[in-house]
C-alpha atoms as one frame of an Amber mdcrd trajectory, in Angstrom:
protein
  33.189   8.133   1.621  31.646   8.871  -1.776  28.621   7.695  -3.692  29.763
   4.680  -5.694  26.625   4.038  -7.715  28.398   4.877 -10.992  30.527   2.010
 -12.342  33.528   2.127 -14.684  31.256   1.970 -17.734  29.297   4.995 -16.580
  26.337   2.828 -15.588  24.253   3.366 -12.465  21.888   1.037 -10.676  18.238
   0.973 -11.633  17.237  -1.683  -9.148  19.414  -4.665 -10.008  19.858  -3.460
 -13.584  22.735  -1.258 -14.688  21.642   1.579 -16.994  23.520   4.499 -18.587
  23.956   7.420 -16.211  21.711   9.717 -18.229  18.971   7.073 -18.454  18.141
   6.493 -14.776  16.159   9.683 -14.160  13.885   8.911 -17.117  13.336   5.329
 -15.975  12.548   6.448 -12.408  10.123   9.036 -13.773   8.277   6.312 -15.698
   7.944   4.246 -12.516   6.386   7.077 -10.547   4.194   8.214 -13.440   2.781
   4.704 -13.341   2.259   4.349  -9.571   1.303   7.943  -8.654  -2.449   7.352
  -8.600  -2.239   4.451  -6.156   0.887   5.483  -4.262  -0.710   6.361  -0.915
  -3.058   3.362  -0.976  -0.129   1.057  -1.689   1.879   2.628   1.155  -0.903
   1.768   3.585  -1.257  -1.781   2.290   2.421  -2.636   1.979   3.549  -1.107
   5.289   0.430  -2.214   7.197  -0.011   1.469   8.028   3.379   1.737   9.715
   4.523   4.472   7.305   2.317   6.867   9.265   4.301   6.199  12.452   7.628
   6.491  10.593   6.622   9.884   9.214   5.336  11.102  12.570   8.656  10.194
  14.167  10.556  11.973  11.379   8.559  15.156  11.940   9.294  14.987  15.676
  13.028  14.919  14.899  12.737  18.052  12.752  12.283  20.200  15.874  10.231
  22.676  13.884   9.115  26.043  15.191   6.486  28.496  13.974   7.976  30.651
  11.218  10.439  28.036   9.928  11.005  27.606   6.208  10.896  23.911   5.235
  11.651  21.997   2.046   9.907  18.644   1.649  12.043  17.128  -1.081  10.693
  14.208  -3.110   7.436  15.380  -1.552   5.411  13.072  -3.764   1.758  13.038
  -2.823   2.240  15.410   0.109   1.843  12.793   2.836   4.849  14.029   4.823
   4.107  17.675   3.994   0.696  17.563   5.648   2.421  16.563   8.877   5.081
  19.273   8.580   2.709  22.136   7.808   0.950  22.428  11.217   4.339  22.680
  12.932   5.426  25.862  11.117   2.163  27.775  11.454   0.908  30.497   9.140
   4.112  32.494   9.598   6.258  29.686   8.191   6.778  28.555   4.630   6.611
  25.048   3.160   8.034  24.191  -0.260   7.056  20.820  -1.717   9.494  19.687
  -4.392   9.610  16.609  -6.585  11.303  15.766  -9.869   8.136  14.010 -11.027
   5.409  16.323 -12.330   2.585  13.801 -11.895   3.489  13.086  -8.262   3.845
  16.799  -7.515   0.462  17.566  -9.074  -1.186  14.795  -7.054   0.476  16.109
  -3.909  -0.766  19.630  -4.543  -4.340  18.381  -5.006  -4.170  16.278  -1.834
  -2.842  19.136   0.286  -5.437  21.583  -1.027  -8.135  19.015  -0.226  -6.745
  18.942   3.336  -7.108  22.729   3.545  -3.348  23.287   3.372  -2.601  26.377
   1.280  -1.439  29.969   1.419   2.107  29.487   2.656   2.843  26.404   0.534
   4.765  26.427  -2.742   5.383  23.699  -5.319   8.585  23.299  -7.329   9.524
  20.627  -9.849  13.196  20.135  -9.068  16.074  17.686  -9.279  17.547  16.894
  -5.852  21.054  17.024  -7.338  20.612  20.622  -8.552  18.222  22.358  -6.193
  17.123  25.778  -7.525  17.255  27.574  -4.172  19.696  30.085  -2.668  22.398
  29.104  -0.238  21.327  29.111   3.432  17.615  29.268   2.562  15.862  26.575
   4.624  15.666  25.808   8.317  14.809  22.150   7.666  14.910  19.825   4.672
  13.171  16.472   4.655  13.363  13.744   2.031  11.088  10.766   2.587  11.588
   7.570   0.590  13.172   9.510  -2.255  16.945   9.459  -1.850  17.332   5.890
  -3.114  15.869   6.954  -6.476  18.392   9.762  -6.993  21.093   9.042  -9.575
  24.014  10.635  -7.693  23.132  10.635  -4.025  26.321  12.391  -2.932  25.611
  15.325  -5.245  22.081  15.534  -3.854  23.340  15.582  -0.270  25.765  18.404
  -1.105  22.969  20.355  -2.779  20.773  19.959   0.300  23.625  21.029   2.567
  24.119  24.298   0.701  20.401  25.114   0.812  20.273  24.831   4.610  20.856
  27.749   6.935  23.595  27.417   9.553  21.935  25.450  12.321  19.567  23.846
   9.823  18.686  20.145   9.825  18.369  17.471   7.153  16.099  14.491   7.839
  16.329  11.473   5.523  13.574   8.891   5.953  14.384   5.838   3.876  14.191
   2.072   3.710  17.381   0.572   5.054  18.981  -2.697   6.171  17.292  -4.896
   8.816  19.361  -5.290  11.965  17.262  -7.918  13.739  18.429 -11.524  13.417
  16.297 -13.513  10.975  14.423 -10.476   9.676  16.376 -10.291   6.414  15.003
 -13.590   5.135  11.386 -12.699   5.921  11.853  -9.220   4.464  13.267 -10.626
   1.218  10.402 -13.086   0.916   7.882 -10.297   1.421   9.653  -7.830  -0.888
  10.155 -10.114  -3.866   7.181 -12.449  -3.591   4.371 -10.400  -2.057   5.109
  -6.783  -2.974   5.159  -7.174  -6.805   1.969  -9.267  -6.743   0.143  -6.666
  -4.657   1.465  -4.036  -7.080  -0.093  -5.941  -9.952  -3.443  -6.439  -8.215
  -3.880  -2.952  -6.729  -1.842  -0.626  -8.953  -1.794  -2.732 -12.118   1.994
  -2.554 -12.250   4.088  -5.477 -11.046   7.362  -4.312 -12.661   7.434  -0.936
 -10.925   7.024  -2.515  -7.505   9.704  -5.054  -8.285  12.012  -2.120  -9.094
  11.083  -0.442  -5.802  12.032  -3.603  -3.898  15.335  -3.842  -5.768  16.105
  -0.153  -5.247  15.812  -0.662  -1.492  18.447  -3.398  -1.621  20.807  -1.188
  -3.648  20.495   1.762  -1.261  23.431   2.404   1.116  23.105   0.878   4.570
  22.768   2.983   7.711  26.463   3.525   8.417  27.321   4.178   4.766  24.623
   6.826   4.413  25.791   8.449   7.650  29.332   8.594   6.203  27.995  10.098
   2.968  26.197  12.836   4.891  29.395  13.658   6.764  31.295  13.761   3.468
  28.736  16.280   2.201  29.518  18.535   5.172  26.843  17.584   7.695  27.804
  17.394  11.352  26.283  15.662  14.359  24.989  12.929  12.067  23.033  10.100
  13.625  20.411   7.590  12.602  17.438   5.894  14.216  16.407   2.377  13.201
  12.667   1.803  12.969  10.864  -1.527  12.600  14.052  -3.481  13.126  16.034
  -1.418  10.624  13.632  -1.937   7.718  13.433   1.859   7.824  15.902   4.367
   9.228  15.785   8.113   9.828  19.095   9.943   9.408  19.584  13.437  10.807
  22.438  15.826  10.146  23.108  19.517  10.839  24.726  22.351   8.969  26.716
  24.281  11.576
């Protein structure tokens, strides 16, 4: 199983639009430059606060211990990082990484405001080409970021190499509803409500329409599990949350 987002013309999906391969990263960066200031507020509004439970569950699956070294990839505004940090203690190390400078800067400010500092580092990095040594991290998390990566399979391989033997990858991402009848309601919400709330709260309807489309273009649960196995991960499994609207995938490097 390979990532098939690149078509025969060298185009990749940017939501429902096909764009040149070297154009997607720039377009995604523009989206998150635009929404960064309201990102956490919008998460609360659009998920009815459920994102907090999804993140808490993800952290529980990390099985972190004091002293662990953790990479929070696509760390954004630091919302997942602030839940990871207490688990590793002062003897651990947390690296927050994001390809988007504005999101990373906002995340740094938010974490410092929470009193989280000292053993936290910040790196602007592309998930497809992580600038870390092989076998460096005990745990890598990526929350609601993988669907925005141009070549997801390359990113998964890069994460695999950065994990220590015995290390875990946790992917928290929107997925495909598995409850009968939920798809229709979810589509109505995503394409009718979400962009309008984006316009009213964040002043950006187009970016939230892209985010809804990007969810639909993301691999389903079984496909992503296969992609993780192709990248080398073992013991891969996933957990459906909220009827499959969100799923957490976990894989190990043995």
